[in-house]
MMTF fields as JSON, N, C-alpha, C and O atoms, coordinates in Angstrom:
{
  "mmtfVersion": "1.0.0",
  "mmtfProducer": "UNKNOWN",
  "numBonds": 323,
  "numAtoms": 324,
  "numGroups": 81,
  "numChains": 1,
  "numModels": 1,
  "chainsPerModel": [1],
  "groupsPerChain": [81],
  "chainIdList": ["A"],
  "bondAtomList": [4, 2, 8, 6, 12, 10, 16, 14, 20, 18, 24, 22, 28, 26, 32, 30, 36, 34, 40, 38, 44, 42, 48, 46, 52, 50, 56, 54, 60, 58, 64, 62, 68, 66, 72, 70, 76, 74, 80, 78, 84, 82, 88, 86, 92, 90, 96, 94, 100, 98, 104, 102, 108, 106, 112, 110, 116, 114, 120, 118, 124, 122, 128, 126, 132, 130, 136, 134, 140, 138, 144, 142, 148, 146, 152, 150, 156, 154, 160, 158, 164, 162, 168, 166, 172, 170, 176, 174, 180, 178, 184, 182, 188, 186, 192, 190, 196, 194, 200, 198, 204, 202, 208, 206, 212, 210, 216, 214, 220, 218, 224, 222, 228, 226, 232, 230, 236, 234, 240, 238, 244, 242, 248, 246, 252, 250, 256, 254, 260, 258, 264, 262, 268, 266, 272, 270, 276, 274, 280, 278, 284, 282, 288, 286, 292, 290, 296, 294, 300, 298, 304, 302, 308, 306, 312, 310, 316, 314, 320, 318],
  "bondOrderList": [1, 1, 1, 1, 1, 1, 1, 1, 1, 1, 1, 1, 1, 1, 1, 1, 1, 1, 1, 1, 1, 1, 1, 1, 1, 1, 1, 1, 1, 1, 1, 1, 1, 1, 1, 1, 1, 1, 1, 1, 1, 1, 1, 1, 1, 1, 1, 1, 1, 1, 1, 1, 1, 1, 1, 1, 1, 1, 1, 1, 1, 1, 1, 1, 1, 1, 1, 1, 1, 1, 1, 1, 1, 1, 1, 1, 1, 1, 1, 1],
  "groupList": [{"groupName": "MET", "atomNameList": ["N", "CA", "C", "O"], "elementList": ["N", "C", "C", "O"], "formalChargeList": [0, 0, 0, 0], "bondAtomList": [1, 0, 2, 1, 3, 2], "bondOrderList": [1, 1, 2], "singleLetterCode": "M", "chemCompType": "L-PEPTIDE LINKING"}, {"groupName": "LYS", "atomNameList": ["N", "CA", "C", "O"], "elementList": ["N", "C", "C", "O"], "formalChargeList": [0, 0, 0, 0], "bondAtomList": [1, 0, 2, 1, 3, 2], "bondOrderList": [1, 1, 2], "singleLetterCode": "K", "chemCompType": "L-PEPTIDE LINKING"}, {"groupName": "ALA", "atomNameList": ["N", "CA", "C", "O"], "elementList": ["N", "C", "C", "O"], "formalChargeList": [0, 0, 0, 0], "bondAtomList": [1, 0, 2, 1, 3, 2], "bondOrderList": [1, 1, 2], "singleLetterCode": "A", "chemCompType": "L-PEPTIDE LINKING"}, {"groupName": "HIS", "atomNameList": ["N", "CA", "C", "O"], "elementList": ["N", "C", "C", "O"], "formalChargeList": [0, 0, 0, 0], "bondAtomList": [1, 0, 2, 1, 3, 2], "bondOrderList": [1, 1, 2], "singleLetterCode": "H", "chemCompType": "L-PEPTIDE LINKING"}, {"groupName": "VAL", "atomNameList": ["N", "CA", "C", "O"], "elementList": ["N", "C", "C", "O"], "formalChargeList": [0, 0, 0, 0], "bondAtomList": [1, 0, 2, 1, 3, 2], "bondOrderList": [1, 1, 2], "singleLetterCode": "V", "chemCompType": "L-PEPTIDE LINKING"}, {"groupName": "TYR", "atomNameList": ["N", "CA", "C", "O"], "elementList": ["N", "C", "C", "O"], "formalChargeList": [0, 0, 0, 0], "bondAtomList": [1, 0, 2, 1, 3, 2], "bondOrderList": [1, 1, 2], "singleLetterCode": "Y", "chemCompType": "L-PEPTIDE LINKING"}, {"groupName": "THR", "atomNameList": ["N", "CA", "C", "O"], "elementList": ["N", "C", "C", "O"], "formalChargeList": [0, 0, 0, 0], "bondAtomList": [1, 0, 2, 1, 3, 2], "bondOrderList": [1, 1, 2], "singleLetterCode": "T", "chemCompType": "L-PEPTIDE LINKING"}, {"groupName": "LEU", "atomNameList": ["N", "CA", "C", "O"], "elementList": ["N", "C", "C", "O"], "formalChargeList": [0, 0, 0, 0], "bondAtomList": [1, 0, 2, 1, 3, 2], "bondOrderList": [1, 1, 2], "singleLetterCode": "L", "chemCompType": "L-PEPTIDE LINKING"}, {"groupName": "ASP", "atomNameList": ["N", "CA", "C", "O"], "elementList": ["N", "C", "C", "O"], "formalChargeList": [0, 0, 0, 0], "bondAtomList": [1, 0, 2, 1, 3, 2], "bondOrderList": [1, 1, 2], "singleLetterCode": "D", "chemCompType": "L-PEPTIDE LINKING"}, {"groupName": "GLN", "atomNameList": ["N", "CA", "C", "O"], "elementList": ["N", "C", "C", "O"], "formalChargeList": [0, 0, 0, 0], "bondAtomList": [1, 0, 2, 1, 3, 2], "bondOrderList": [1, 1, 2], "singleLetterCode": "Q", "chemCompType": "L-PEPTIDE LINKING"}, {"groupName": "GLY", "atomNameList": ["N", "CA", "C", "O"], "elementList": ["N", "C", "C", "O"], "formalChargeList": [0, 0, 0, 0], "bondAtomList": [1, 0, 2, 1, 3, 2], "bondOrderList": [1, 1, 2], "singleLetterCode": "G", "chemCompType": "PEPTIDE LINKING"}, {"groupName": "ILE", "atomNameList": ["N", "CA", "C", "O"], "elementList": ["N", "C", "C", "O"], "formalChargeList": [0, 0, 0, 0], "bondAtomList": [1, 0, 2, 1, 3, 2], "bondOrderList": [1, 1, 2], "singleLetterCode": "I", "chemCompType": "L-PEPTIDE LINKING"}, {"groupName": "ASN", "atomNameList": ["N", "CA", "C", "O"], "elementList": ["N", "C", "C", "O"], "formalChargeList": [0, 0, 0, 0], "bondAtomList": [1, 0, 2, 1, 3, 2], "bondOrderList": [1, 1, 2], "singleLetterCode": "N", "chemCompType": "L-PEPTIDE LINKING"}, {"groupName": "ARG", "atomNameList": ["N", "CA", "C", "O"], "elementList": ["N", "C", "C", "O"], "formalChargeList": [0, 0, 0, 0], "bondAtomList": [1, 0, 2, 1, 3, 2], "bondOrderList": [1, 1, 2], "singleLetterCode": "R", "chemCompType": "L-PEPTIDE LINKING"}, {"groupName": "SER", "atomNameList": ["N", "CA", "C", "O"], "elementList": ["N", "C", "C", "O"], "formalChargeList": [0, 0, 0, 0], "bondAtomList": [1, 0, 2, 1, 3, 2], "bondOrderList": [1, 1, 2], "singleLetterCode": "S", "chemCompType": "L-PEPTIDE LINKING"}, {"groupName": "PHE", "atomNameList": ["N", "CA", "C", "O"], "elementList": ["N", "C", "C", "O"], "formalChargeList": [0, 0, 0, 0], "bondAtomList": [1, 0, 2, 1, 3, 2], "bondOrderList": [1, 1, 2], "singleLetterCode": "F", "chemCompType": "L-PEPTIDE LINKING"}, {"groupName": "PRO", "atomNameList": ["N", "CA", "C", "O"], "elementList": ["N", "C", "C", "O"], "formalChargeList": [0, 0, 0, 0], "bondAtomList": [1, 0, 2, 1, 3, 2], "bondOrderList": [1, 1, 2], "singleLetterCode": "P", "chemCompType": "L-PEPTIDE LINKING"}, {"groupName": "GLU", "atomNameList": ["N", "CA", "C", "O"], "elementList": ["N", "C", "C", "O"], "formalChargeList": [0, 0, 0, 0], "bondAtomList": [1, 0, 2, 1, 3, 2], "bondOrderList": [1, 1, 2], "singleLetterCode": "E", "chemCompType": "L-PEPTIDE LINKING"}],
  "groupTypeList": [0, 1, 2, 3, 4, 5, 4, 6, 7, 1, 6, 6, 4, 7, 8, 2, 9, 10, 9, 6, 11, 2, 12, 2, 7, 13, 13, 7, 14, 0, 6, 10, 4, 6, 2, 4, 13, 9, 10, 1, 5, 15, 4, 7, 6, 7, 8, 16, 14, 7, 8, 1, 2, 2, 2, 17, 2, 9, 4, 8, 1, 11, 2, 13, 17, 4, 7, 6, 12, 16, 4, 11, 17, 17, 5, 14, 15, 13, 11, 17, 17],
  "groupIdList": [1, 2, 3, 4, 5, 6, 7, 8, 9, 10, 11, 12, 13, 14, 15, 16, 17, 18, 19, 20, 21, 22, 23, 24, 25, 26, 27, 28, 29, 30, 31, 32, 33, 34, 35, 36, 37, 38, 39, 40, 41, 42, 43, 44, 45, 46, 47, 48, 49, 50, 51, 52, 53, 54, 55, 56, 57, 58, 59, 60, 61, 62, 63, 64, 65, 66, 67, 68, 69, 70, 71, 72, 73, 74, 75, 76, 77, 78, 79, 80, 81],
  "secStructList": [7, 5, 7, 3, 3, 3, 3, 3, 3, 7, 6, 6, 1, 7, 7, 2, 2, 2, 2, 2, 2, 2, 2, 2, 2, 6, 6, 6, 6, 7, 7, 1, 7, 7, 7, 7, 7, 7, 7, 7, 3, 3, 3, 7, 7, 7, 7, 6, 6, 1, 7, 2, 2, 2, 2, 2, 2, 2, 2, 2, 2, 2, 0, 0, 0, 0, 0, 7, 7, 6, 6, 6, 3, 3, 3, 7, 7, 7, 7, 5, 7],
  "xCoordList": [0.822, 0.026, 0.739, 1.936, 0.542, 1.148, -0.201, -1.344, 0.568, -0.056, 0.406, 1.56, -0.43, -0.282, -0.666, -1.787, 0.594, -0.026, 0.639, 1.85, -0.497, -0.356, -0.494, -1.509, 0.54, 0.602, 0.244, 0.619, -0.459, -0.401, -0.519, -0.848, -0.354, -0.921, -2.236, -3.134, -2.442, -4.211, -4.37, -3.431, -5.783, -5.842, -5.338, -4.924, -5.411, -5.576, -3.651, -3.273, -3.088, -1.949, -1.262, -1.661, -0.316, 0.018, 1.5, 2.49, 1.295, 2.06, 2.891, 2.929, 3.195, 4.704, 5.079, 4.728, 5.744, 5.645, 4.646, 4.907, 3.506, 2.543, 2.614, 3.022, 2.215, 1.99, 2.949, 2.662, 4.599, 5.692, 5.352, 5.315, 5.076, 4.796, 3.489, 3.562, 2.432, 1.061, 1.724, 1.294, 2.806, 2.587, 3.844, 3.519, 4.823, 5.763, 4.582, 4.83, 3.658, 3.326, 2.284, 2.311, 1.534, 1.206, 1.868, 1.708, 3.17, 4.205, 4.571, 4.879, 4.497, 5.132, 3.128, 2.836, 2.628, 0.925, 0.248, -0.77, 0.443, -0.377, -1.16, -1.16, -2.119, -3.146, -4.788, -5.532, -4.729, -5.963, -5.599, -6.54, -4.487, -4.487, -4.699, -3.902, -5.853, -5.92, -5.132, -4.93, -4.667, -4.051, -3.251, -3.519, -1.962, -1.239, -1.128, -0.651, -1.366, -0.971, 0.239, -0.005, 1.442, 2.35, 2.508, 2.195, 3.123, 3.083, 3.64, 3.901, 3.845, 4.845, 3.674, 2.471, 4.384, 3.909, 5.047, 6.208, 3.991, 4.706, 4.333, 3.142, 5.217, 4.295, 5.201, 6.389, 4.379, 4.694, 4.167, 3.054, 5.25, 5.394, 4.665, 5.252, 3.37, 3.289, 3.232, 3.042, 3.473, 3.585, 2.061, 0.927, 2.312, 1.219, 0.395, -0.677, 1.005, -0.382, -1.436, -2.313, -1.119, -1.565, -3.393, -3.497, -4.746, -5.617, -5.917, -5.292, -7.115, -6.749, -7.317, -6.696, -8.284, -8.001, -7.171, -7.556, -6.628, -5.078, -4.345, -3.52, -4.615, -3.087, -3.307, -2.399, -5.06, -5.539, -5.298, -4.707, -5.87, -4.669, -3.762, -3.701, -2.753, -1.247, -0.904, -0.102, -1.428, -1.122, -1.448, -0.745, -2.94, -3.464, -2.317, -1.967, -1.781, -1.124, 0.064, 0.147, 0.945, 2.081, 1.588, 2.375, 0.883, 0.959, 0.293, 0.922, -0.416, -0.673, 0.476, 0.532, 1.471, 2.117, 3.518, 4.225, 4.079, 5.494, 5.55, 6.243, 4.416, 4.605, 4.487, 5.229, 3.274, 2.569, 2.73, 2.41, 3.152, 2.924, 1.511, 1.161, 0.991, -0.596, -0.738, -1.717, -0.238, -0.369, -0.274, -0.932, 0.316, 0.306, -0.56, -1.37, -0.085, -0.394, -1.615, -2.019, -2.311, -3.487, -2.76, -1.626, -3.901, -3.013, -4.262, -5.235, -4.104, -4.762, -4.06, -2.853, -5.264, -4.163, -5.273, -6.495, -4.782, -5.122, -4.85, -4.315, -5.002, -4.435, -4.968, -6.072, -3.64, -3.672, -3.446, -2.422, -4.119, -4.161, -3.346, -3.197],
  "yCoordList": [-1.059, -0.024, 1.33, 1.222, 1.892, 3.723, 4.262, 3.807, 5.743, 6.977, 7.848, 7.747, 8.932, 9.945, 11.1, 11.582, 11.796, 13.096, 14.312, 14.533, 15.223, 16.837, 17.798, 17.79, 18.775, 19.623, 20.74, 20.977, 21.545, 23.001, 24.091, 23.681, 25.539, 26.688, 26.608, 26.082, 27.001, 27.438, 28.488, 29.14, 28.549, 29.526, 31.004, 31.767, 31.345, 32.109, 32.572, 33.547, 32.057, 32.396, 33.098, 32.928, 33.79, 34.453, 33.415, 33.144, 32.982, 32.595, 32.762, 32.331, 33.244, 34.284, 33.606, 34.113, 32.538, 31.609, 31.154, 31.263, 30.651, 30.303, 32.154, 32.454, 32.746, 34.044, 34.666, 35.376, 34.298, 34.755, 33.607, 34.186, 32.14, 31.231, 32.028, 33.0, 31.703, 32.717, 34.288, 34.613, 35.133, 35.919, 35.517, 35.721, 35.118, 34.123, 33.344, 33.297, 32.932, 32.255, 33.58, 33.923, 34.133, 36.081, 35.685, 34.662, 36.596, 36.869, 36.108, 36.684, 34.887, 33.834, 34.229, 33.044, 34.459, 34.847, 33.192, 32.94, 32.279, 31.443, 31.781, 31.918, 31.972, 33.218, 32.314, 32.679, 31.144, 30.117, 30.044, 29.956, 30.065, 29.825, 31.174, 32.111, 31.097, 32.34, 32.669, 33.854, 31.645, 31.136, 30.027, 29.148, 29.697, 29.084, 28.503, 29.284, 27.849, 27.494, 25.96, 24.844, 26.585, 25.253, 24.932, 25.692, 23.561, 22.634, 21.344, 21.101, 20.678, 19.637, 18.238, 18.11, 17.609, 15.843, 15.225, 15.59, 13.707, 12.333, 11.594, 11.362, 10.7, 8.814, 8.251, 8.424, 7.676, 6.743, 5.698, 5.568, 4.409, 2.865, 2.502, 2.902, 1.745, 1.259, -0.056, -0.718, -0.573, -1.969, -3.048, -2.869, -3.854, -4.711, -5.216, -5.754, -5.017, -5.826, -4.992, -5.427, -3.801, -3.069, -3.015, -3.049, -2.918, -2.921, -1.224, -0.182, -1.56, 0.162, 1.298, 2.336, 0.988, 1.416, 1.83, 2.597, 1.466, 1.675, 2.178, 3.019, 1.56, 3.037, 4.151, 4.975, 4.603, 5.503, 6.384, 7.461, 5.779, 6.28, 7.104, 8.219, 5.741, 6.171, 7.247, 8.03, 7.518, 8.368, 9.781, 10.784, 9.478, 10.855, 11.596, 12.773, 10.463, 10.826, 11.337, 12.565, 10.767, 11.188, 12.479, 13.388, 12.786, 14.195, 15.283, 16.337, 15.196, 16.245, 16.76, 17.687, 15.341, 15.873, 16.059, 16.872, 15.373, 15.009, 16.393, 17.404, 15.99, 16.384, 18.069, 18.795, 18.503, 19.404, 20.614, 20.337, 21.931, 22.438, 23.217, 23.916, 22.932, 23.36, 24.389, 24.63, 25.373, 26.796, 27.526, 28.547, 27.097, 27.636, 27.113, 27.716, 25.239, 24.467, 23.512, 23.425, 22.656, 21.909, 20.509, 20.382, 19.663, 18.305, 17.875, 18.239, 16.752, 15.886, 14.283, 14.091, 12.944, 12.189, 11.085, 11.158, 10.376, 8.912, 8.0, 8.503, 6.73, 5.487, 4.48, 3.98, 4.38, 3.091, 1.82, 1.214, 1.589, -0.378, -0.92, -2.141],
  "zCoordList": [0.051, -0.246, -0.214, 0.051, -0.306, -0.773, -0.178, -0.128, 0.371, 0.633, -0.124, -0.538, -0.481, -0.925, -0.424, -0.587, 0.453, 0.877, 0.407, 0.405, -0.071, -0.181, 0.817, 1.515, 1.013, 1.735, 1.185, 0.036, 1.806, 1.178, 2.072, 3.185, 2.015, 2.441, 3.041, 2.383, 4.053, 4.622, 3.394, 2.938, 2.91, 2.144, 2.496, 1.623, 3.866, 4.566, 4.626, 5.277, 4.173, 3.949, 2.57, 1.418, 2.93, 1.41, 0.717, 1.396, -0.747, -0.774, -2.321, -3.474, -1.85, -2.137, -3.475, -4.54, -3.425, -4.024, -5.674, -6.872, -4.917, -5.732, -6.623, -7.745, -5.871, -7.193, -7.999, -8.963, -7.448, -8.372, -9.484, -10.57, -9.66, -10.723, -11.024, -11.775, -10.536, -11.536, -12.372, -13.479, -11.626, -12.66, -14.038, -15.208, -13.791, -14.606, -15.792, -16.997, -15.345, -16.641, -17.216, -18.398, -16.362, -17.497, -18.079, -18.745, -18.009, -18.507, -19.872, -20.915, -19.715, -20.573, -21.458, -21.301, -21.71, -22.436, -21.694, -22.338, -20.815, -20.265, -19.506, -18.282, -20.554, -19.645, -18.745, -17.834, -19.556, -18.618, -17.16, -16.37, -16.733, -15.141, -14.196, -14.168, -13.475, -12.796, -11.44, -11.175, -10.549, -9.566, -9.458, -10.276, -8.374, -8.74, -6.797, -5.975, -6.599, -4.403, -4.826, -5.286, -4.425, -3.976, -3.239, -2.322, -2.799, -1.644, -1.758, -2.936, -1.203, -0.837, -1.208, -0.982, -1.669, -2.296, -1.332, -1.153, -0.537, 0.038, -0.208, 0.003, -0.863, -1.093, 0.244, 0.513, 0.797, 1.826, 2.055, 2.564, 1.542, 1.318, 2.689, 3.694, 2.898, 4.33, 4.231, 3.211, 5.771, 6.021, 5.372, 5.814, 4.554, 3.972, 4.813, 4.535, 6.19, 6.89, 7.789, 8.535, 7.519, 7.867, 6.965, 5.739, 8.029, 6.984, 6.678, 6.878, 6.135, 5.41, 6.756, 6.983, 7.375, 8.303, 9.888, 10.771, 9.856, 10.366, 9.804, 10.164, 8.446, 7.451, 7.404, 7.301, 7.491, 7.426, 8.488, 8.414, 9.638, 11.072, 11.64, 12.158, 11.243, 10.799, 10.076, 10.586, 8.75, 7.521, 8.138, 8.261, 8.534, 9.534, 10.336, 10.256, 11.216, 13.035, 11.944, 11.985, 11.042, 10.525, 9.731, 9.996, 9.116, 8.307, 9.465, 9.564, 9.984, 10.903, 12.186, 12.994, 11.757, 13.756, 13.188, 13.783, 12.026, 11.385, 10.164, 10.275, 8.801, 7.655, 7.54, 6.879, 8.423, 8.515, 9.439, 10.594, 9.252, 10.536, 10.279, 9.328, 11.189, 11.626, 11.592, 10.886, 12.029, 12.211, 10.392, 10.19, 9.551, 8.231, 7.196, 6.491, 7.242, 6.551, 6.887, 8.047, 5.647, 6.07, 5.05, 4.587, 4.982, 3.941, 3.92, 4.581, 2.78, 2.412, 2.197, 2.34, 1.749, 1.83, 0.885, 1.012, 0.218, -0.817, 0.061, 1.049, 0.144, 0.176, -0.909, -1.124, -1.547, -2.52, -2.402, -2.084, -2.583, -2.336, -3.291, -3.354]
}
């Protein structure tokens, strides 16, 4: 099993890197994009003996306690069997 964890800045936090990328796209005449938010992506390989509920609980704890700064970031994840 693999867990895919996506970490992004909260929408209330200024994303200077995302704004810089969006501005660069506009300068390159790529006008179909109205905003960019950058983030982090993690792939965790999980012990195959874990059932889905245990895997979700484990990944949620890892994402919440290790991979994110809860003051400025939020996360989501999906488990791939």
